[in-house]
C-alpha positions in Angstrom: -5.2 152.7 65.8 -6.2 156.2 65.0 -6.2 158.7 68.3 -9.5 159.5 69.2 -10.7 163.0 70.2 -10.8 162.2 73.8 -7.5 160.9 73.7 -6.1 163.8 72.3 -7.9 165.9 75.2 -6.3 163.6 77.6 -2.8 164.2 75.9 -3.3 167.9 76.1 -4.3 168.2 79.7 -1.1 166.0 80.6 1.1 168.4 78.5 -0.3 171.3 80.3 0.3 169.7 83.7 3.8 169.1 82.7 4.7 172.5 81.6 3.2 173.7 85.1 4.9 170.9 87.0 7.9 169.8 84.9 9.6 166.8 85.9 13.1 165.8 84.5 12.8 162.9 81.7 15.3 161.1 80.0 14.7 163.0 76.8 15.5 166.2 78.6 19.3 165.2 79.0 19.3 163.8 75.4 18.3 167.3 74.2 20.6 169.2 76.3 23.6 166.9 75.4 22.2 167.1 71.9 22.3 171.0 71.7 26.1 170.9 72.9 27.1 167.8 70.5 25.8 169.6 67.5 27.7 172.6 68.2 30.9 170.3 68.3 30.4 168.3 65.3 30.9 171.6 63.0 33.9 172.4 65.2 35.8 168.6 65.0 33.2 166.3 63.3 32.4 164.5 66.2 29.0 162.7 65.3 26.3 163.7 68.0 25.8 160.6 70.2 22.2 160.0 69.7 21.8 161.3 66.2 19.7 159.0 64.0 21.3 157.1 61.3 19.6 159.4 58.8 20.8 162.6 60.4 24.4 161.5 60.7 24.4 160.6 57.1 23.1 164.4 56.1 25.7 165.9 58.8 28.5 164.2 56.8 27.1 165.0 53.4 27.0 168.9 54.9 30.4 168.3 56.0 31.6 167.6 52.5 29.7 170.3 51.2 31.5 173.0 53.2 34.8 171.4 52.7 34.0 171.6 48.9 32.8 175.4 49.0 36.2 176.0 51.7 33.6 177.2 54.3 33.7 176.8 58.0 30.5 177.0 60.2 30.7 177.8 63.9 27.6 177.1 66.2 27.1 178.2 69.3 23.9 177.5 71.8 23.9 178.6 75.1 21.0 177.1 77.2 19.5 179.7 79.4 19.3 178.4 83.1 15.8 180.0 83.7 14.6 179.9 80.5 11.6 177.8 79.1 12.0 174.1 78.7 9.5 171.3 78.1 9.2 167.8 76.7 6.0 166.6 75.3 5.4 162.7 74.6 3.3 160.9 72.2 3.1 157.2 72.4 3.0 155.1 69.2 3.8 151.6 70.2 6.0 150.2 70.2 7.8 153.7 69.7 7.4 156.9 71.9 8.0 160.4 70.2 9.2 163.4 72.0 9.3 167.0 71.2 11.6 168.4 73.6 12.5 172.1 73.5 14.6 174.5 75.4 15.2 178.4 75.3 18.8 179.4 74.3 20.9 182.0 73.2 22.4 181.3 69.6 25.0 182.4 67.0 26.3 181.1 63.8 29.3 182.2 62.1 30.4 181.5 58.4 34.2 181.8 57.7 36.6 181.2 55.2 38.2 177.9 55.9 41.7 178.7 54.5 42.1 182.2 55.7 39.9 182.2 58.7 38.1 185.3 57.3 34.7 186.1 58.8 32.1 186.0 55.9 28.9 186.6 58.0 27.8 186.2 61.5 24.3 186.5 62.8 23.2 185.9 66.4 19.9 185.5 68.2 19.2 186.6 71.6 15.9 184.6 72.4 15.8 181.4 70.4 13.8 177.9 71.1 15.9 175.0 70.1 13.6 171.9 69.2 14.2 168.2 69.0 12.4 165.3 68.0 13.4 162.2 69.9 12.4 158.8 68.8 12.7 155.7 71.2 11.6 152.1 71.4 12.5 150.8 74.8 11.9 147.4 74.3 15.1 146.7 72.1 17.5 149.3 73.8 18.9 146.4 76.2 18.7 143.8 73.5 21.9 141.8 73.2 24.6 142.1 70.4 27.7 140.6 69.7 30.7 142.1 67.7 31.2 140.3 64.4 34.9 141.0 64.6 36.1 140.0 68.1 32.9 138.4 69.8 32.6 141.2 72.5 29.0 140.5 73.9 26.9 143.9 75.0 23.7 145.5 74.4 22.8 147.3 71.3 23.2 150.9 72.8 26.8 150.5 73.6 27.6 149.6 69.9 26.1 152.9 68.8 29.8 154.1 68.0 31.6 151.1 67.3 32.8 148.1 69.4 34.0 149.3 72.5 36.7 146.5 72.5 38.1 146.4 68.9 36.6 149.8 67.6 35.3 148.2 64.7 32.2 150.0 62.9 29.6 148.2 61.1 26.0 148.6 59.7 23.1 148.1 62.2 19.7 148.9 62.5 18.5 152.3 64.0 19.5 152.5 67.6 17.3 153.9 70.4 16.5 156.8 71.5 17.7 159.0 68.8 17.3 162.5 67.6 15.5 162.5 64.1 15.2 166.1 63.6 16.0 169.7 65.0 15.6 173.2 64.4 15.6 176.6 65.9 12.7 179.2 66.3 13.2 182.6 67.0 11.2 184.6 69.7 10.0 187.9 69.9 11.0 188.2 73.4 12.7 185.9 75.9 12.5 185.7 79.5 16.0 187.2 80.0 14.8 190.2 78.1 11.8 191.1 80.8 14.6 190.1 83.3 17.2 192.6 82.1 14.2 195.4 81.7 13.4 194.6 85.5 17.1 194.8 86.4 17.8 198.3 84.8 14.6 199.7 86.3 15.6 198.5 89.7 19.0 200.1 89.0 17.8 203.5 88.0 15.4 203.6 90.8 18.2 202.9 93.3 20.1 205.9 91.7 16.9 208.1 91.7 16.5 206.9 95.7 19.8 207.8 96.4 20.1 211.0 94.8 16.8 211.9 96.9 18.3 211.0 100.3 21.3 212.9 99.6 19.4 216.0 98.5 16.6 215.8 101.5 19.4 214.9 104.0 21.5 218.1 102.8 18.9 220.4 102.4 17.5 219.6 106.1 20.7 219.7 107.7 20.9 223.5 108.1 17.6 223.7 109.7 18.4 220.9 112.4 20.6 220.8 115.4 20.8 217.2 115.5 22.7 215.4 112.6 20.8 211.9 113.2 17.5 213.7 112.1 18.8 215.0 109.0 19.9 211.2 108.2 16.4 209.8 109.3 14.7 212.5 106.9 17.2 211.7 104.1 16.7 207.7 104.7 12.8 208.1 104.6 13.0 210.5 101.7 15.3 208.2 99.8 13.1 205.1 100.5 9.9 207.0 99.1 11.6 208.7 96.3 13.0 205.1 95.0 9.7 203.6 95.4 8.2 206.1 93.5 11.0 206.2 90.9 10.8 202.7 90.3 6.9 203.1 89.3 7.5 206.0 87.2 10.7 204.7 85.5 8.8 201.3 85.1 5.8 203.0 83.5 7.8 204.7 81.0 9.6 201.7 80.3 6.6 199.9 79.7 5.0 202.5 77.3 8.0 202.6 75.1 8.4 198.7 75.4 4.6 198.3 74.2 5.5 200.4 71.5 8.5 198.6 70.5 6.8 195.1 71.0 4.0 196.1 68.9 6.1 197.1 66.1 8.2 194.0 66.2 5.1 192.0 66.6 3.8 193.2 63.4 6.9 192.7 61.6 7.3 188.9 63.2 3.3 188.5 61.9 4.0 189.8 58.5 7.3 187.7 58.0 5.6 184.8 59.6 2.4 184.7 57.8 3.4 182.0 55.5 4.4 179.3 58.4 1.6 180.5 60.5 -0.7 179.5 57.5 1.2 176.1 56.9 0.6 175.0 60.6 -2.8 175.2 60.2 -2.9 172.1 57.8 -1.1 169.8 60.4 -4.4 168.3 61.4 -5.6 168.1 57.6 -2.2 166.3 56.5 -2.7 163.9 59.9 -6.5 163.2 59.0 -5.8 162.4 55.1 -2.9 160.1 56.0 -5.4 158.5 58.6 -7.5 156.8 56.1 -4.4 154.6 54.6 -2.2 154.6 57.6 -3.6 154.7 61.1 -0.2 154.9 62.6 0.9 158.0 60.8 2.8 160.6 62.9 2.9 163.9 61.7 6.1 164.9 63.9 8.1 162.2 62.6 6.9 162.6 58.9 8.0 166.3 59.4 11.6 165.2 60.3 11.6 162.5 57.6 10.7 165.1 54.9 13.6 167.3 56.3 16.0 164.7 56.3 15.1 163.5 52.7 15.6 167.5 51.6 18.9 167.9 53.4 20.2 164.4 51.9 19.3 165.6 48.4 20.4 168.9 48.6 24.0 168.2 49.9 24.3 164.9 47.8 27.3 165.1 45.3 25.6 162.7 42.8 21.7 162.4 42.8 21.6 160.0 39.7 21.7 156.9 41.5 19.9 157.8 44.8 17.4 155.4 45.9 15.7 158.3 47.8 15.0 160.6 44.9 13.7 159.9 41.2 13.4 163.6 40.0 15.5 165.6 38.0 19.2 165.2 39.3 20.4 168.6 38.0 19.4 171.0 40.6 21.8 174.1 40.1 20.4 176.3 42.6 21.0 174.0 45.6 24.5 173.3 44.3 25.7 176.3 46.0 23.6 175.8 49.3 25.8 175.7 52.2 23.4 175.7 55.2 19.6 174.9 55.9 17.4 176.3 58.5 14.3 174.7 58.8 11.6 177.4 60.1 9.4 174.8 61.8 6.5 174.6 59.3 5.3 172.3 56.6 2.3 173.0 54.5 0.0 170.0 53.1 -1.1 170.7 49.7 -2.3 167.6 48.3 -2.7 163.7 48.7 -4.0 161.2 46.0 -3.7 157.7 44.8 -2.3 157.0 41.4 -1.9 154.0 39.1 -4.2 151.9 41.7 -1.4 151.6 44.5 0.6 154.5 44.5 0.1 157.3 47.4 1.3 160.7 46.3 1.9 163.6 48.7 2.7 167.3 47.6 3.6 169.5 50.8 5.6 172.7 50.9 8.9 173.0 53.3 9.7 176.5 54.7 13.2 177.3 55.3 16.0 179.9 55.5 18.8 178.9 53.0 22.3 180.0 53.1 24.0 179.9 50.0 27.8 180.8 48.8 27.5 183.0 45.6 31.0 184.7 44.1 32.6 184.2 47.4 29.7 186.0 49.3 27.1 184.5 51.7 23.6 185.1 50.6 20.7 184.2 52.9 17.3 183.5 51.5 13.8 182.9 53.0 12.6 179.9 50.7 10.0 177.3 50.4 10.4 174.2 48.3 7.6 171.8 47.0 8.3 168.3 47.6 6.5 165.6 45.9 6.6 162.0 47.6 5.5 158.8 46.8 5.3 155.1 48.3 2.9 152.0 47.9 -0.3 152.0 49.7 1.0 148.4 51.3 4.0 150.5 52.9 3.1 151.3 56.4 4.5 153.5 58.9 7.9 152.0 60.3 9.6 154.8 62.4 12.9 152.5 63.0 13.5 151.9 59.1 16.7 153.4 58.1 17.8 153.7 54.1 21.4 152.9 55.3 20.6 149.3 56.6 17.8 147.5 54.4 17.7 143.8 53.6 17.2 142.4 50.5 13.7 140.8 50.1 15.7 137.9 47.7 18.7 137.1 49.8 18.3 138.8 53.0 21.6 141.0 52.6 21.8 143.8 54.5 23.5 147.1 52.4 23.4 150.6 52.6 20.8 151.7 49.9 21.2 155.2 49.8 23.0 155.2 46.3 22.6 151.7 45.3 19.3 150.6 43.2 20.0 146.9 43.6 21.2 144.4 46.0 25.1 144.1 45.7 25.1 140.6 46.7 22.5 139.2 44.6 21.5 141.9 42.2 17.9 142.2 42.7 16.4 145.4 42.1 15.7 147.2 45.2 12.5 149.5 45.3 12.2 151.7 48.2 8.8 153.2 47.8 7.5 149.7 48.6 8.9 150.4 52.1 9.1 153.9 52.6 8.7 157.8 51.0 10.6 158.5 47.9 11.1 161.9 46.5 9.8 162.2 43.1 10.3 166.0 42.7 11.5 169.1 44.4 10.7 172.6 43.4 10.5 176.3 44.3 
């Protein structure tokens, strides 16, 4: 059923309470682990433990693209101990969806894989790392038996293969899993304000010490008793330090306000497009609710980015079941990195041919290219046209990498297969999920 206005108000109130009185959630640990694991993946190829199957696919496609271009990426995310963090939960039975974020300092370095020469490096001192975490609590502890050695365990244990014999095999989606992640820059982080206070305090202390010494020395010649001069110096130092703190803080505040205003203006101009896109979120949810009451914007957003990444980093787009557009996209053949800007704009939704639901959205990204041996970064947006049958309902746990043939029930990875490898029955992904019909800048 569609979420009522009263339910949305209650959900927002609960989120505000959780921010004011944070309580540790299981998703918090998944988020924190993922932050370090995604950085490790680009070091040695180790898959993040809780990455969804679709994310694992795009990560390895990204790995292949980087190897093909001879580029190595190093990512660093330092979670700030006193930074902001929160997890907002939405229930979509039998699933739960968590948007979990944490403040961090981040850096990305691109280098030549063979010579180790640094091609480009950029650092963000104040960033928010977002993760979409999907869970289905009712199947986490479901029993499963390894088809190779017969070892019994729960589905969760087999996430990275059998713990006894090491066999890896295709399985349905495992939960909980991270379906999407992205980084958003902040104008000013909490640590920046803390640094300002520390600097003002340090300067005020130095000023107080100077006043204390000056007052003590100045009064020494007119005093017979040394302790009186010391006392005068101490009082003068305390008064001077307190007054100095106020004056220095006011000066800092004036300059900081001017700096912040300029930065806010620049930020507003550079993010006007995604601010406009964010306003269409409710419009998309409302439009989709007519056809699918269980539609989730957050899950669709992650799905759209997973589709874009899979297409962008694919070596062969001619037989992709998720893509029916022109396989020749020269622009993105030189793409080596994709940073989602955290916004998707709803453009249009129509029904065509009687039973085809056609959706047009725009994705906003920072894309990194390798052109003539140089790193080129561009702020870009792509229009994505998607289609699925009206009878295809939202299935958050669906994975293109473990589909079942409707004729013989065989399980296979349908990413680059347009028919069942067992019986030859054509496979039409649009009967179950979104298919990308076109990509255009």
